[in-house]
C-alpha positions in Angstrom: 0.0 0.0 0.0 1.2 3.5 -0.7 0.0 7.1 -0.4 -2.2 8.1 -3.3 -3.3 4.5 -4.1 -7.1 4.2 -4.7 -8.8 1.3 -2.9 -12.1 -0.1 -4.3 -12.1 2.5 -7.1 -13.2 5.1 -4.5 -11.0 5.6 -1.5 -7.6 7.4 -1.9 -5.1 6.5 0.7 -3.5 9.6 2.3 -1.6 8.7 5.4 -1.0 5.4 7.2 -2.2 5.7 10.8 -0.8 2.4 12.0 -0.1 -1.2 11.3 0.2 -4.5 13.1 -0.5 -8.2 13.0 -4.2 -7.4 12.2 -3.5 -5.2 9.2 -3.0 -1.6 8.2 -5.0 1.4 9.1 -5.1 4.4 6.8 -6.7 7.8 6.6 -8.3 8.1 3.2 -10.5 10.4 1.2 -13.8 9.3 -0.2 -13.6 10.6 -3.8 -17.4 10.1 -4.4 -18.3 12.3 -1.4 -16.1 15.4 -1.9 -13.1 13.8 -0.4 -14.7 13.2 2.9 -12.1 11.8 5.3 -12.6 8.2 6.3 -10.5 5.5 8.0 -9.7 2.3 6.2 -8.6 -0.9 8.0 -7.6 -4.0 6.0 -9.6 -6.9 7.5 -8.7 -9.7 5.1 -6.1 -10.5 2.5 -6.5 -13.3 0.0 -9.4 -15.2 -1.4 -11.1 -17.0 1.5 -14.7 -17.0 0.4 -16.1 -18.2 3.8 -14.1 -15.6 5.7 -15.2 -12.9 3.3 -18.8 -13.8 3.8 -18.4 -13.6 7.6 -16.7 -10.1 7.3 -19.5 -8.9 5.0 -22.2 -10.1 7.5 -20.5 -8.4 10.5 -19.9 -5.2 8.5 -23.6 -5.0 7.5 -24.6 -5.4 11.2 -22.3 -2.6 12.3 -23.2 -0.4 9.3 -26.8 -0.5 10.4 -25.8 1.0 13.8 -25.9 4.8 14.0 -24.8 6.1 17.5 -22.8 9.2 18.4 -20.5 7.2 20.7 -19.7 4.3 18.3 -17.3 4.7 15.4 -19.5 4.3 12.3 -18.9 1.7 9.7 -19.6 3.1 6.3 -18.7 0.5 3.8 -16.8 -2.7 3.0 -14.5 -2.2 0.1 -12.9 -5.1 -1.9 -9.7 -4.5 -3.8 -7.6 -7.1 -5.6 -8.7 -9.8 -3.1 -8.3 -7.6 -0.1 -11.2 -6.6 2.1 -11.1 -3.1 3.7 -13.5 -1.8 6.4 -14.4 1.8 5.7 -15.1 3.7 8.9 -15.7 7.2 10.3 -12.5 9.1 10.7 -12.1 10.4 14.2 -9.8 13.3 14.8 -8.7 12.9 18.4 -6.7 10.6 20.7 -7.3 7.3 22.4 -8.2 7.2 26.1 -4.9 5.4 26.6 -3.0 8.5 25.3 -4.9 11.1 27.3 -3.5 10.3 30.7 -5.7 10.2 33.9 -8.8 12.3 34.2 -10.9 13.3 37.2 -13.9 11.3 38.3 -16.5 13.5 36.8 -14.8 13.4 33.3 -14.4 9.7 33.5 -18.1 9.4 34.4 -19.0 11.5 31.4 -16.9 9.4 29.1 -18.4 6.3 30.8 -22.0 7.4 30.3 -21.3 8.0 26.6 -19.6 4.7 26.1 -22.3 2.8 28.1 -24.9 4.4 25.8 -23.0 3.3 22.7 -22.4 -0.2 24.2 -26.1 -0.5 24.9 -26.9 0.2 21.3 -24.2 -2.2 20.1 -25.7 -5.0 22.3 -29.2 -4.2 21.0 -27.9 -5.1 17.6 -26.7 -8.5 18.9 -23.0 -7.5 18.7 -20.3 -8.1 21.3 -17.3 -5.8 21.2 -15.0 -8.2 23.1 -12.0 -5.9 23.5 -13.0 -2.7 25.2 -9.9 -1.1 26.6 -8.4 2.5 26.7 -6.7 2.0 23.4 -10.0 1.2 21.7 -11.8 4.3 23.0 -11.3 7.4 20.9 -11.9 10.9 22.4 -12.6 13.7 19.9 -11.3 17.2 20.3 -14.8 18.2 21.6 -14.6 15.6 24.4 -16.8 13.0 22.9 -15.9 9.3 23.6 -16.4 6.7 20.9 -16.1 2.9 20.9 -13.8 1.7 18.2 -12.1 -1.3 16.8 -14.7 -4.0 16.5 -14.0 -7.5 15.6 -14.6 -7.3 11.8 -11.1 -5.9 11.6 -9.4 -9.1 12.7 -7.7 -11.7 10.7 -10.2 -14.5 10.4 -7.5 -17.1 10.8 -7.1 -15.7 14.3 -10.7 -16.5 15.3 -10.5 -17.0 19.1 -11.5 -20.2 20.7 -11.6 -21.6 24.2 -9.9 -24.9 23.5 -6.8 -26.5 24.9 -4.8 -25.1 22.0 -4.9 -21.8 23.4 -6.6 -18.5 22.8 -8.9 -16.2 24.7 -10.3 -13.0 23.4 -9.6 -9.8 25.3 -6.6 -7.8 26.6 -5.0 -8.8 30.0 -6.1 -6.4 32.7 -9.3 -5.6 30.9 -10.9 -9.0 30.1 -13.5 -10.3 32.5 -12.5 -13.0 35.0 -15.1 -15.5 33.8 -13.6 -15.3 30.3 -10.0 -15.8 31.7 -11.3 -18.9 33.6 -12.6 -20.4 30.3 -16.2 -19.2 30.4 -18.3 -18.0 27.5 -18.0 -14.4 26.4 -21.3 -12.6 27.1 -22.6 -9.0 27.2 -21.7 -8.9 30.9 -18.0 -9.4 29.9 -18.2 -6.2 27.8 -19.6 -4.4 30.8 -16.6 -5.6 32.9 -14.2 -4.3 30.3 -16.0 -1.0 30.2 -15.5 -0.8 34.0 -11.8 -1.7 33.7 -11.4 1.0 31.0 -12.9 3.7 33.3 -10.8 2.5 36.2 -7.7 3.1 34.0 -9.1 6.6 33.1 -9.0 7.7 36.7 -6.2 5.5 38.2 -3.8 5.2 35.3 -3.6 1.4 35.5 -5.8 -1.6 34.9 -7.9 -2.9 37.9 -5.2 -5.6 38.2 -2.2 -3.3 38.0 0.6 -3.6 35.4 2.8 -6.4 34.3 3.1 -9.1 31.7 0.1 -10.9 30.3 0.6 -14.0 32.4 0.7 -12.1 35.7 -2.4 -10.0 34.8 -4.4 -13.0 33.8 -3.4 -14.8 37.1 -4.5 -11.8 39.1 -7.8 -11.5 37.1 -8.6 -15.2 37.7 -8.0 -14.7 41.5 -9.9 -11.4 41.7 -6.8 -9.6 42.9 -7.9 -6.1 42.2 -5.9 -2.9 42.8 -7.6 -0.6 45.4 -8.6 2.7 43.7 -7.1 5.9 45.0 -8.5 8.7 42.8 -12.0 7.3 41.9 -13.9 9.3 44.5 -17.6 9.4 43.7 -17.0 7.0 40.8 -15.9 4.2 43.0 -19.3 2.6 43.8 -20.3 2.3 40.2 -16.8 0.9 39.3 -17.3 -1.8 41.9 -20.6 -2.7 40.3 -19.1 -2.7 36.8 -16.1 -4.8 38.0 -18.2 -7.3 40.0 -16.4 -10.7 39.6 -19.7 -12.7 39.3 -21.2 -11.8 35.9 -24.7 -12.7 37.2 -24.4 -9.9 39.8 -22.7 -7.4 37.6 -24.6 -4.2 36.8 -26.6 -4.3 33.6 -25.4 -1.9 30.9 -28.6 0.2 31.0 -28.4 0.7 34.7 -24.7 1.6 34.4 -25.5 4.1 31.7 -28.1 5.8 33.9 -25.8 5.9 37.0 -22.8 7.2 35.0 -25.0 9.9 33.4 -26.2 11.0 36.9 -22.6 11.2 38.2 -21.4 13.2 35.2 -24.0 15.8 35.9 -25.3 16.1 32.4 -27.7 14.1 30.1 -26.2 11.8 27.6 -27.9 11.3 24.3 -28.1 8.1 22.2 -29.4 5.6 24.8 -31.1 2.7 23.2 -33.9 0.7 24.8 -34.3 -1.8 22.0 -34.6 -5.4 23.3 -31.5 -7.6 23.0 -31.5 -10.3 20.5 -30.7 -13.7 21.8 -28.3 -14.6 18.9 -25.0 -12.9 19.2 -22.6 -12.0 16.4 -19.2 -13.0 17.8 -17.2 -9.8 16.9 -13.7 -10.1 18.3 -11.7 -6.9 18.6 -8.7 -6.2 16.5 -5.0 -5.6 17.3 -4.3 -7.1 20.7 -7.8 -8.7 21.0 -6.3 -12.2 20.7 -4.2 -13.1 23.6 -2.6 -16.4 22.5 -1.1 -17.2 25.9 -4.2 -16.9 27.9 -6.8 -19.6 28.2 -4.0 -22.2 27.9 -2.7 -20.9 31.1 -5.6 -22.3 33.1 -5.4 -26.0 33.8 -9.2 -26.4 33.5 -8.7 -26.0 29.7 -5.9 -28.5 29.3 -6.3 -31.2 26.7 -8.2 -34.3 27.9 -5.1 -36.5 27.5 -3.0 -34.4 29.9 -2.4 -36.0 33.3 -2.4 -32.7 35.1 -4.5 -32.2 38.1 -6.3 -28.8 37.7 -6.9 -26.7 40.7 -10.4 -26.4 42.1 -12.6 -23.8 40.3 -10.5 -23.8 37.2 -7.7 -21.7 38.8 -4.1 -22.2 37.7 -2.0 -24.8 39.5 0.6 -23.3 41.8 3.5 -25.3 40.5 6.1 -23.5 42.7 4.4 -23.5 46.1 7.0 -22.4 48.8 9.9 -21.3 46.6 12.5 -22.3 49.2 11.4 -26.0 49.2 10.8 -26.4 45.4 13.5 -28.8 44.2 15.1 -27.8 40.8 16.9 -31.1 40.6 13.6 -32.9 40.6 13.0 -31.4 37.1 16.2 -32.7 35.5 16.1 -36.2 34.1 19.8 -37.3 34.1 18.9 -40.7 32.8 17.2 -39.3 29.7 20.1 -36.9 29.1 22.6 -39.8 29.3 21.9 -40.7 25.7 24.2 -37.7 24.8 27.1 -38.8 27.1 27.9 -39.9 30.6 25.6 -37.8 32.9 26.3 -36.6 36.3 23.8 -34.6 38.5 25.3 -31.7 40.4 22.9 -30.6 43.0 25.1 -28.1 44.9 26.6 -25.7 42.3 25.4 -22.1 42.1 22.6 -20.6 44.1 19.9 -22.7 45.7 17.5 -22.1 42.8 19.7 -24.1 40.5 20.6 -27.7 39.5 22.9 -29.0 36.8 23.6 -32.1 34.8 27.1 -32.4 33.4 27.6 -34.6 30.3 30.9 -36.0 29.3 30.7 -36.5 25.5 33.2 -37.8 22.9 34.2 -34.3 22.0 34.0 -32.4 25.3 31.6 -31.5 28.1 28.1 -30.1 28.2 26.5 -28.3 31.2 22.7 -28.5 31.3 21.7 -25.8 33.8 18.2 -25.5 35.2 17.2 -22.6 37.5 14.2 -20.8 38.7 13.9 -17.0 38.6 11.2 -14.4 39.1 10.5 -11.5 36.7 7.6 -9.1 36.1 8.9 -8.2 32.7 7.7 -9.7 29.5 9.8 -12.8 28.7 12.4 -12.5 25.9 10.9 -12.9 22.5 11.4 -16.1 20.5 9.5 -18.9 19.0 6.9 -20.0 21.5 4.7 -23.0 21.9 2.3 -24.1 24.6 2.5 -27.3 26.5 -0.7 -27.4 28.4 -0.7 -24.3 30.6 3.1 -23.7 30.3 4.7 -21.6 27.7 8.0 -22.7 26.2 10.1 -20.0 24.6 13.1 -21.1 22.5 16.3 -19.1 22.1 18.8 -20.5 19.6 22.1 -19.2 20.8 25.5 -19.3 19.3 27.6 -22.5 18.8 28.2 -22.9 22.5 24.7 -22.3 24.0 21.0 -23.1 23.5 18.3 -21.9 25.9 14.7 -22.6 26.7 12.4 -20.6 29.1 9.4 -22.2 30.7 6.8 -19.6 31.6 4.6 -20.8 34.5 1.0 -19.8 34.7 1.4 -17.1 37.3 3.6 -15.1 34.9 6.2 -14.2 37.4 7.9 -17.5 38.1 10.0 -18.8 35.2 12.3 -21.7 34.7 15.4 -21.5 32.5 17.0 -24.5 30.9 20.4 -23.6 29.3 22.7 -26.1 27.5 26.2 -24.9 27.1 29.5 -26.6 26.0 33.2 -26.0 25.9 34.8 -24.6 22.8 35.9 -28.0 21.6 32.4 -29.5 21.8 30.3 -30.3 18.7 27.1 -31.5 20.6 23.6 -30.7 19.3 22.8 -28.4 22.2 19.3 -27.6 21.2 18.4 -31.3 21.1 19.9 -31.7 24.6 17.9 -28.6 25.8 14.7 -30.0 24.3 15.3 -33.4 26.0 15.7 -31.5 29.3 12.5 -29.5 28.7 10.6 -32.8 28.0 11.8 -34.2 31.3 10.8 -31.1 33.2 7.3 -30.9 31.6 6.7 -34.6 32.5 7.2 -33.8 36.1 5.1 -30.6 36.0 2.3 -32.5 34.3 1.7 -34.1 37.8 1.3 -30.7 39.5 3.4 -29.0 42.1 7.2 -29.3 41.8 8.5 -32.0 44.2 10.0 -30.7 47.5 13.6 -30.7 48.4 15.1 -32.2 51.7 15.7 -29.7 54.5 19.1 -28.1 54.5 21.6 -27.8 57.4 20.6 -25.0 59.8 24.1 -23.5 59.3 23.4 -23.1 55.6 22.6 -19.9 53.8 19.5 -21.7 52.4 17.3 -20.5 55.3 18.3 -16.8 55.1 16.7 -13.8 53.4 19.5 -12.0 51.5 17.6 -8.7 51.8 17.7 -9.0 55.6 21.5 -9.3 55.8 22.0 -5.5 55.2 19.8 -3.5 57.6 19.2 0.3 57.5 22.3 1.1 59.4 24.5 -1.0 57.1 22.9 0.5 54.0 23.7 4.0 55.2 27.2 3.1 53.9 25.8 3.1 50.4 25.2 6.8 49.4 21.8 7.5 47.9 20.5 4.0 48.3 16.8 3.2 48.0 16.7 1.0 51.0 13.0 0.3 51.1 12.4 -1.1 47.6 15.1 -3.8 46.8 14.7 -6.4 44.1 14.1 -9.8 45.6 15.2 -12.9 43.7 13.7 -16.4 43.8 13.4 -17.8 47.3 14.8 -14.5 48.7 18.3 -15.8 47.9 19.3 -12.7 46.0 18.8 -9.0 46.7 19.6 -5.9 44.8 19.6 -2.3 46.0 19.8 0.8 43.7 21.1 4.3 44.2 18.7 7.2 43.6 21.6 9.6 42.9 23.9 7.6 40.7 24.2 4.5 38.5 25.4 2.4 41.5 23.9 -0.9 42.3 24.7 -3.4 45.1 23.8 -7.1 44.7 24.0 -9.7 47.5 23.4 -13.3 46.5 24.2 -16.8 47.7 26.4 -19.2 45.8 27.9 -22.6 46.0 31.2 -23.6 44.3 34.6 -25.2 44.9 36.6 -24.1 48.0 38.4 -20.8 47.5 42.1 -20.5 46.7 44.6 -17.7 46.7 44.4 -17.6 42.9 40.8 -16.5 43.0 41.6 -13.1 44.5 43.0 -11.2 47.4 42.6 -13.3 50.6 41.2 -11.2 53.5 39.1 -11.7 56.6 35.7 -10.0 56.8 33.4 -10.3 59.8 35.6 -13.0 61.3 35.3 -15.2 58.1 37.7 -16.0 55.3 36.9 -13.9 52.2 38.2 -12.9 48.8 38.3 -9.6 47.0 37.9 -10.6 43.4 37.5 -7.3 41.7 35.8 -7.3 38.3 36.2 -11.1 37.9 32.5 -11.4 37.1 31.4 -8.2 35.5 33.1 -5.0 34.1 32.8 -1.8 36.2 32.1 -3.9 39.3 33.9 -5.3 42.4 33.1 -8.8 43.8 33.7 -9.7 47.4 33.1 -13.4 48.4 32.6 -14.4 52.0 32.9 -18.0 53.0 29.9 -19.3 55.0 30.8 -23.0 55.4 32.4 -25.9 53.5 31.1 -29.5 53.6 31.2 -32.8 51.6 29.1 -32.7 48.5 25.6 -34.3 49.0 26.1 -35.9 45.5 28.5 -38.4 47.1 31.2 -37.7 44.5 34.0 -37.1 47.0 34.2 -33.3 46.3 33.8 -30.4 48.8 31.3 -27.7 48.4 31.6 -24.2 49.8 28.8 -21.8 50.4 29.6 -18.1 49.6 27.9 -14.8 50.3 28.7 -12.8 47.1 28.5 -9.0 47.4 29.0 -7.0 44.2 29.1 -3.3 43.8 28.4 -1.9 40.3 29.0 1.5 38.9 31.1 3.3 36.3 31.3 6.7 37.9 34.1 5.8 40.4 37.4 4.0 40.4 37.8 0.3 41.0 39.5 1.1 44.3 36.3 3.0 45.4 34.0 0.2 44.3 36.0 -2.4 46.2 36.2 -0.3 49.3 32.4 0.0 49.3 32.0 -3.7 48.6 34.3 -4.7 51.6 32.5 -2.1 53.8 29.1 -3.6 53.0 30.3 -7.2 53.2 31.3 -6.8 56.8 27.8 -6.3 58.4 26.4 -9.0 56.0 29.1 -11.5 57.1 28.4 -10.7 60.8 24.8 -11.6 60.3 25.5 -15.1 59.0 24.8 -18.1 61.2 27.5 -19.9 63.0 29.2 -22.4 60.7 
């Protein structure tokens, strides 16, 4: 498509407004009506007759609707096998782009949108993706529902099957839909409430975060308490009622929002609802592929998983401290690639390894748990029941897989790496390890590990080893909001005045030697100042907690370390190490007796 091209012999493309997986959106001029501005969205490409018939039917239904708070559909244009929806062009911004508004303004927008939604429902149409980005606000302050389902790619028709899709945007989709229920008019009402919540609070009712975390909170009803809603709060509670049978009806919501806004709102429809719905899914992010598959109630019948009661996700991790990472590594299955040895006490307590001795070298299959609220790294993704598997094809010496658990914040990394002389098929090895882990997870909660020695770092909270008095040695530190790693075995503090960061984590490795760094004593314990051995612009100080015979029975000795690292490129290495030693002292003094 290009500027100046004429679509359907009538609509001249003038400027591309956006594009995405669901097609392009253009501002165009209707040459038959004195160059009236219109918006064109490509709904279909190619010659699928059945899909085209469906688009035509839904276009006709929306074209028959004339409401001031619904973006009007004018026409369906066909051009060289493509189908374009011709819509009213709205000069304005989306509610997502406006920022927060006061309660009265939100009520006014809400009344307008409720009136439009009431008219839409009267036509037997469900929107299915009401959210701030799909509400346009004109320069005159009029809110309009936009982006109905006819603009979707038909091959992305959402289903509620074990393969995996749910319609709606995380944070705005109704809880009954997340749990696998049928999409009804009440779900649109919930999404309207979630959109108004965002208008006054600046966030969805379930906060922010990646899709998995938002869907988890939605399924559990873990809503954010409003702070700015004021007089709007009671009606928001009724719109966001978790039980769709008790949720306020759209007509009643319209009347209540109009009363709160202090002005009448035109366009309310009282036409009876039709019993047969046109399943109009919304465009753009309407299809959340990693959604219904997260909930074990929707797992394929052949799966051996034991779904949680009420269709809620299985809590695979349970108590992070007792979840055994070694239970997820099948050394016997991996032995087809070489002699396999399980190493249960290398690295932090969230980790387990299988080392393979192959004909050409060694391979380390590393499995570890971690927590993250960020979206996982992009890569080819597949679903295995409720668990997402993201593949990353690394260089010659590495291949990585990430398993995204249903809560969206607990992840499991499987990384196969080899020495430079190795020629092993690392991705085949990683996939074998993934299959073994999934076989265990298919039975539910991760098996528990045996209790550790009371003298171990295992039972400690890394964030508690540096109290307020100790952290005063770190200039500008944000002492009250550290990052906590999995099991509380890692903690990071950041400066509010510089790029400095302090990381304190537990580790297990071979006993220290003088070759590892400068041998010192900190807090009455042997320690090493290792400088930038791990990272550039950093200083690592390692304090010995205890040494003991390896639990693997291989005749080796394992040492537990407290690792304290200071990061920052605004000072000298000497200054970084001085701060690292200074902070390591109170942390070492807080360790248990060995």
